[in-house]
C-alpha positions, 0 to 999 in steps of 0.5 A: 276603473281608468284613473282621472288625470289630477292635472287637466290642461286647460285652453291655451291662451297667448298674451299679446302686448299691443302698443297703439291702436293700428299695431293689431296682431293681424296674422298672428291673431288669424293663426292662432285662432285657427288652432284654437288659440285663445289671444288676449291683448293688453293695451298698455298705452291706454293704462291697462295693466300688463301682467307681473308674470305669465301664470295662466299664459302659455306664451307671450307676443309683443307687437310693434309701436311708435315708442322706441325700446329705450323711451322707458322715462315716457313709457314705463310700461316698456321696462315691465314688458322687458321684465316680463320677457325675461321671465318667459324666457327663464320659464321656457314659454315661447316668446314672440316679438314683432318690431318694437317688440323685437327690440324689446326683446333684445333689450330684455337680454341686453343688447343695445337698441338704438336710432338707425342711420336710415328709416327702413319703410316699405318693402325690401328684400330680407336674406335667411342667415345660414342658421335659419336654414337648420332652424325648424321653424324657419327652414323653409322660408324663401330667401330672399322675402320681402316682409313690411319694413316700418321703424326707425330703431335698430338693435345689436345681436343679444349675447347667446342668440342666433342671427336668423335674417339680414338686409341691405339696410339692418344687419340684424332683422331676426333672431332666435334665442334658446329654444322658443324666443323669436324676434323680426324686426319686420312685421311679419304678421302684417296684411294688406288691411292692416298696412292701410291702417298703418299708412292712414295713421302716419298719412302726415308724416309720410308725405311730409318724407316725400312718400306716395301713399297711393304707391306705398299701398299698391305695394302692399297689395302686391307683395303681402299676399305671398307671405300669407301663407309663410307666416300663418304656418310660422305662428302656427308652429310658434304657438305649439312650442309651449 
């Protein structure tokens, strides 16, 4: 008689922490859904609790947001997220950071996060590093690529991490830590529709800084479709690392 395993692995489940109404998982959600992976979203900015550990989850993803990683007094949940990142890494579970999420991973690993000399907003070239060429998830990426940038903070490279990409304004655009922790300063998850929401949400500030909203949206529809396949393939592969 065939023996029944004492433990049967359930449906794979990823925790995504969202930091604002327009900071959605975008292509990450599309990629994981296509692979039959469940994505549970928590909204701490709305008062939802962040779990103290990742029991019941196979991976952790942190999205972007208008907060700064060092604003822990104003947003205490950010420190809880850093602790969750550290626990996930110790448990060897995949971790992914997008913009603010990348800054939180860097902070969790002991690196400094601080205000950049100049905001990076729009679609600018990112050059992949020598380390990226041999990375199992990034080796097939084109270089340069021009993803979505929307940040005023930057971070130092954590000790033990490998820089995977840089831009003219930002030295550390991406890094990998260990086997399965990836952090991207840019928004790999972005879609044209999601970008429109982001622009509309920040319209007053953009106009005050002399940004042409129509041109910015037009650029999104020109650039983002060419990055879709690269992003989806990365997210699918990352989701299989656990």
